[in-house]
N, C-alpha and C positions, 0 to 999 in steps of 0.2 A: 332134168335128171334129179332124182331124189336119192340122197346118200343116207344110208342107215347102217347101224351095226348088224353084224352077221346073225346075232341071236334073235333078230326080228323076222327071220325068213318065213317061218310057219304062219305067223300072223299076216305078213304081207301076202303070202300066196292065198290065204283064206279070204282076205279083204278083196283082192283083185277077182277071185273067182265069184264071190258072191255079188260083186259089182258089175258082173257081165263082161269082164275082159277076157279075150283070147290071150293066154299066157305062154310066152316062150321063156326058156330057161337056158342061160349060157353060164359057163364056168371059165374063168381065166385059165388058160392052159399053162403048163410048165414046159419049157421056160416062158415066162411072160414077155411078150414083145408085140410090136405093132401087127405083123403079119399073122402070127398065130392067134392073137386076140380077134383080129378082123375076120379070119376064117371061122372061128367059133361063133362069133356074132351072126355072121351070114348064115351059118348052118342053123343056129337056134331060131332065126327069123324066117327060115325057108327062102332065102334070097337066091337068085340065080347064080350059077357057078362063078361068073366073072366078078361078082360082088365080094367074093372071098379074097381076091387078090388086087382089085382095082378100086381105090377110094372114090373115084367119080362114079363108077358103076354102082357102088354100094349107096351112095347118096341118091342116085337116080332110082334104084330099086326100092328104097325106103318109101318112095311116093306111092308104091303099088301095094303097100301092106293091107289095106282094106280088101283088095281083091284076092291077094295071096291067102289071107286068113279068113275071108268071108265074114268079117266083123269090122265095124267102124271103131271099136275099142280094142286096141292091141297094146299089150304091155310086155316088156322084157324084164325078167329078174336076172340080174347079172351077179352071180355069186363070186366071191373072192376078187372083186373088181379092185379092191384097195391094194392088192398085191401088184397089179399092173401099174397103178399110180406110184407105188413105191419103187418098183424095179425099172420102169420106163415112163417117166413123167410125160415126155414128148408124145408117146403113143397114146397115153391116157387122155391128153389134151386133144389130140387129132380125132380120136374115135368119139370122145365126149362132144366135141363140136358138131360132127356129123350126126350123131344120135339126137342131140338137142334141136337140130334144124328139122328133124322129121316131125311134121305136124301131126301125123296119125299114130304116134308111138309115145307111150309112157315108159320111161326107164327107171328101175329101181336098182341102184348099184349098192351091193352090200360090201362092207369093209370088214374091219376087225370086230371081234365079239363085243367089245366096248369101245366105241369111238371116243378118242380123247382120254381114255383112262390111263392112269400111270402104270408102268410095267410092274409086275409082281417082283417083290424084293427077292434077291438071289439067296439061296440057302447058304449059311455060313459053313465053311469047311471045318470039319472036326480034326482037332490036333492029336 
């Protein structure tokens, strides 16, 4: 899995498309949690219905990505993935492990606009 700042979305999409990838796009749903994120990933990757609710089924279905997409090169761009990591670290870890184990899938997870950047200073209240 590749972790990038959110402001790289357009360049990532352009690179994947010019490199011949079939591109799926997922967005972390609100509220962020294991089952809602799993369902969104399954939808984006065109996985069968049971992959949206069963982690073993998702792992099995990921083996069929080349047949599902008609391409040996499949990528998923996961927007707002950093929010899931921040709100439910366990869900992030579980889904990340399953996605990382998929041999025929490249995952680009997008986080905050500037990964590791210091937060903007708060405006001072006027007296």
